[in-house]
N, C-alpha and C positions, 0 to 999 in steps of 0.2 A: 925621208922615212926614218923613224926612230929604230935604232938597232937595240937588240936585246941587252947589250952590255951598258947602254945608256940609261936604262930604267933603274929606278931606285927600288931595291928589294926591301921587304919588311925587315929583314935581318940587318940591313945596313942603316936603318933608321934608329939611332940610339935614343936613350932616355932623355939626354940633353936636347936633342933635336925635337923630340915630342914636346918637351916643356916649352921651348922657344916657339914652336909652331902654334901651340895652344895660346901662349902669351900674345903673339902677334894677332891671332884670330880674335881674341878677347879685346885687344886694344882697337882693332878695326871696328868691331861692333860698338864699342864705347864712342868712337869717333862719329859713327853714323848717328848714334843716339844724341850726341852733343849737337850735331848739325840740325837734327829735327827739332830739338828743344830750342835752339837759338832762333831758327826760322819761325817756329811757333810763337816765340816771344816777340819777335820783330813785328809780326803781322797782327798780334792781338794787343799791342801797346797803344793805348789811346793817346798817350802823350807824344807819339811820333807822328809827324805828318807824312803825306804821300811821298814827298821828295826824300825825306830822311829814310823812310823804309826802302825806297829804291836804292839809295846810296849804300845803305848797310848791306842790302842783298847783293849788289854788284861787288862790293868790297869782299864779302865772304865767298862769292863765286870765283873772283879773280885771284885772291890770295887766301885760300881757305884756312890754313892754320893760323896765320897772322890775324885774319879777319875775325875768326871765332875767339881767339884769345884777347884781342883788343875789345871786342864786344863784351866779353865776360868781365874784363877789368872796368870798362866804361859804364856798363849798364847792369852788371851782375847783381847789384843790391836791389834793383827794381824788379828783377825777374821773379823773386819770391812774392812780392806784392802783387804782380800781375797774375801769378798763378792762384794766389789767395782770392783775389777779386773775381777771377773766373770761376773758382769753385763756389764762392758765395752766390754768384749769379745763377749758376746751375742748380744749386740747392734751392734757391728761391723759386726758380721756374718749376722744379720738381714739386715743391710744397704747393704752389699754386695749382698745378695739374692735379695733384691728389685731392685738393679741396674742391675742384670743379667736378671731379669724377665721383667722389663719394657723396652720397645723399645723407641728409639729416633724417634718419629713420626715427619715427616716434617711439617712445618707450612703451612698455606693455600696458601700463595704466592708461596712457593717453589713447592707445589703440582700443582698449576695452571700453573706455568712455565713448569713443566715436562709434563703436559697434552698438553700444547700448542706445545711443541716440538714434541710430538707424533702425534698431528693433522697435523703439518706441514710436517711430514714424511709420512703421509697418513695412519698411523696405526689406527687412530680414525676418525670417521666421525664427522661432525659438531654437529649432534644430540647427539652422545656419549660424545663429548667434553662438551657440555652444561650440560648434565646430571651429568657427573663427576665433573664439576666445581661447580654445585649447591650442590653436596654432600660434596665437599671440603670446601665450605663456610658455611655449616651448622654445 
């Protein structure tokens, strides 16, 4: 059981201790971010085979600090190229999606010409033609 005199009171926690605590907290999250980035790069690298990916993963899990730093030294220059290729692929997929979703809508002149043909064929009355024409022009 924790005794009252063992607890750290807020008044005992000085400015220097706050600074060091914040620094270690910040460095911990940078470390987590580096692990995520390195693992992401390992698994999206098309130039690494399955065995290479497995060996890098085991190396980083068994010796985390050394593994990450060796990976950054050995393959750090390729990490930017992998990220750029991934971004270009995502942009191309997005553009393709936008093109498939958006329709080629005819211009107002083409729409009015089509409506005029329908009116001449007797499909539309003059009132329907005027209403559709007003809608096409708006």
